[in-house]
C-alpha positions in Angstrom: -15.7 14.2 5.7 -13.2 14.7 2.9 -12.8 10.9 2.3 -12.5 9.8 -1.3 -14.9 7.1 -2.3 -14.1 4.3 -4.8 -17.3 2.8 -6.3 -16.8 -0.4 -8.3 -19.7 -1.1 -10.7 -20.5 -4.2 -12.5 -23.2 -5.4 -14.8 -26.1 -5.9 -12.4 -27.0 -9.3 -13.9 -23.4 -10.5 -13.4 -23.6 -9.3 -9.8 -26.9 -11.1 -9.3 -25.8 -14.3 -10.9 -22.5 -14.3 -8.9 -24.4 -13.9 -5.6 -27.2 -16.3 -6.5 -24.8 -19.2 -7.2 -22.6 -18.6 -4.2 -23.3 -20.4 -0.9 -22.5 -17.8 1.8 -22.2 -19.3 5.2 -24.9 -17.9 7.4 -24.8 -14.5 5.6 -26.7 -12.7 2.8 -29.9 -14.8 2.9 -31.4 -12.4 0.3 -28.9 -13.8 -2.2 -30.8 -17.1 -2.5 -34.0 -15.5 -3.9 -34.2 -13.7 -7.2 -37.0 -11.4 -6.0 -35.0 -10.4 -2.9 -31.9 -9.9 -5.1 -33.9 -7.6 -7.3 -35.1 -5.6 -4.4 -31.6 -5.2 -3.0 -30.3 -4.3 -6.5 -32.9 -1.6 -6.9 -32.2 -0.2 -3.4 -28.5 -0.1 -4.2 -29.2 1.7 -7.5 -31.3 4.3 -5.7 -28.6 4.7 -3.0 -25.8 5.3 -5.6 -28.0 7.8 -7.5 -28.4 9.7 -4.2 -24.7 9.8 -3.5 -24.0 11.0 -7.0 -26.4 13.8 -6.5 -25.1 15.0 -3.1 -21.4 14.4 -3.2 -19.1 17.1 -4.6 -17.7 16.5 -8.0 -14.5 14.5 -7.9 -15.2 12.9 -4.5 -16.2 9.5 -5.9 -14.2 7.5 -8.4 -16.6 5.2 -10.3 -14.9 2.2 -11.8 -16.5 -0.3 -14.1 -15.3 -3.9 -13.5 -15.6 -4.6 -17.2 -13.2 -1.8 -18.0 -10.8 -2.9 -15.3 -10.5 -6.5 -16.6 -10.1 -5.1 -20.2 -7.3 -2.6 -19.2 -6.0 -3.5 -15.7 -2.8 -1.4 -16.0 -4.5 1.7 -17.4 -7.4 1.7 -15.0 -5.2 0.8 -12.0 -2.8 3.7 -12.7 -5.7 6.1 -13.0 -7.1 4.9 -9.7 -3.8 5.1 -7.8 -3.2 8.6 -9.3 -6.7 9.7 -8.2 -6.1 8.7 -4.6 -2.7 10.5 -4.6 -0.5 7.5 -4.0 2.7 6.7 -5.8 2.5 3.9 -8.4 3.9 0.4 -7.4 4.1 -2.4 -9.9 2.8 -4.8 -7.3 -0.6 -3.3 -8.0 -0.7 -5.4 -11.2 0.3 -8.6 -9.4 -2.2 -8.6 -6.5 -2.3 -12.4 -6.7 1.2 -12.5 -5.2 0.1 -10.8 -2.0 0.4 -13.3 0.8 -2.1 -11.5 3.1 -5.1 -13.7 4.1 -8.4 -13.2 2.3 -11.6 -14.3 4.1 -14.2 -13.8 1.4 -16.1 -16.0 -1.0 -13.5 -14.9 -3.6 -10.5 -16.2 -1.6 -9.4 -18.5 -4.4 -9.9 -15.9 -7.1 -7.6 -13.3 -5.4 -4.8 -15.8 -5.8 -5.1 -15.7 -9.6 -4.2 -13.0 -12.1 -7.2 -10.9 -13.3 -9.3 -12.6 -15.9 -12.3 -11.7 -18.0 -14.2 -15.0 -18.2 -16.9 -13.8 -15.8 -17.9 -10.8 -17.9 -21.4 -11.5 -19.3 -21.5 -15.0 -17.7 -25.1 -14.4 -16.6 -26.2 -14.7 -20.2 -25.6 -18.5 -20.1 -28.5 -18.6 -17.6 -30.6 -15.8 -19.1 -33.9 -17.7 -19.0 -33.4 -18.8 -15.4 -32.4 -15.3 -14.4 -35.3 -13.7 -16.3 -37.2 -12.7 -13.1 -34.2 -10.8 -11.8 -33.6 -9.1 -15.2 -37.2 -8.1 -15.6 -37.5 -6.7 -12.1 -34.3 -4.7 -12.5 -35.4 -3.3 -15.9 -38.8 -2.5 -14.5 -37.1 -0.5 -11.8 -35.1 1.5 -14.3 -31.8 -0.4 -14.0 -29.9 -0.7 -17.2 -28.9 -4.3 -18.1 -27.9 -4.8 -21.8 -26.5 -1.3 -22.3 -24.4 -1.4 -19.1 -20.7 -0.8 -19.5 -19.9 -4.5 -20.1 -20.5 -4.4 -23.9 -20.0 -7.7 -25.6 -18.2 -10.3 -23.3 -16.3 -11.7 -26.3 -15.2 -8.2 -27.2 -13.9 -7.6 -23.6 -11.9 -10.9 -23.8 -10.5 -9.8 -27.2 -9.4 -6.5 -25.7 -7.8 -8.2 -22.8 -5.8 -10.5 -25.0 -4.7 -7.5 -27.2 -3.7 -5.5 -24.1 -1.7 -8.5 -22.8 0.1 -8.9 -26.1 0.8 -5.2 -26.4 2.3 -5.1 -22.9 4.5 -8.1 -23.8 5.5 -6.4 -27.0 6.4 -3.1 -25.3 8.3 -5.0 -22.6 10.3 -6.7 -25.3 11.1 -3.4 -26.9 12.0 -1.8 -23.6 14.4 -4.6 -22.8 16.2 -3.9 -26.1 15.1 -7.1 -27.9 14.2 -6.5 -31.5 14.4 -10.0 -32.9 10.7 -10.4 -33.4 9.8 -6.9 -34.5 10.0 -7.6 -38.3 7.4 -10.4 -38.1 4.9 -8.9 -35.6 2.6 -5.9 -36.2 0.7 -4.3 -33.4 -3.1 -3.9 -33.9 -4.3 -0.8 -35.5 -7.7 0.5 -34.5 -9.4 3.7 -33.7 -12.5 4.7 -31.7 -14.6 3.8 -34.7 -13.2 0.3 -34.8 -15.9 -2.2 -33.9 -15.2 -5.0 -31.4 -15.5 -7.6 -34.0 -12.7 -5.9 -36.1 -10.2 -6.1 -33.3 -7.6 -8.7 -33.9 -3.9 -9.3 -33.6 -1.5 -9.7 -36.5 
């Protein structure tokens, strides 16, 4: 009864597209029909609204996929701290785990985290319009969901990767490149399009 719940959210259109394009072997027949996907998406949304309303505060950790791919280290550390476990650097290198994975994402779990799937549904927006329209009509947010601009997420990922490399270089005692490299300067008011690396 005191279990902690981790709820990973993702833009509902990216979820729908990912399921619709995947051939599941004898499972999830609803994923091959946009109307069925919409019904399941709306049911899921109602179910999560219910759990948010009845669970005590702090029982559920809600994590946005888009935030995770933009800041894997920061979000992962918050999550591990929330569940009360000690931090292990292997959390950032899950692709090195040799345990078998029997999911449709079996090949993806052997790669480092990437952001190229954020906003991917937009390439097929006209084909996925029935799903989008049904979700919107049911009150599910689409465009203003936490994914923001996919290109912005990718820029943030690249910035975070370069910052981590820069901090690792400093931590190792190397200062050879410091005079010619400036870290990015931005604040909460900096727009995504202004983010860049020196």
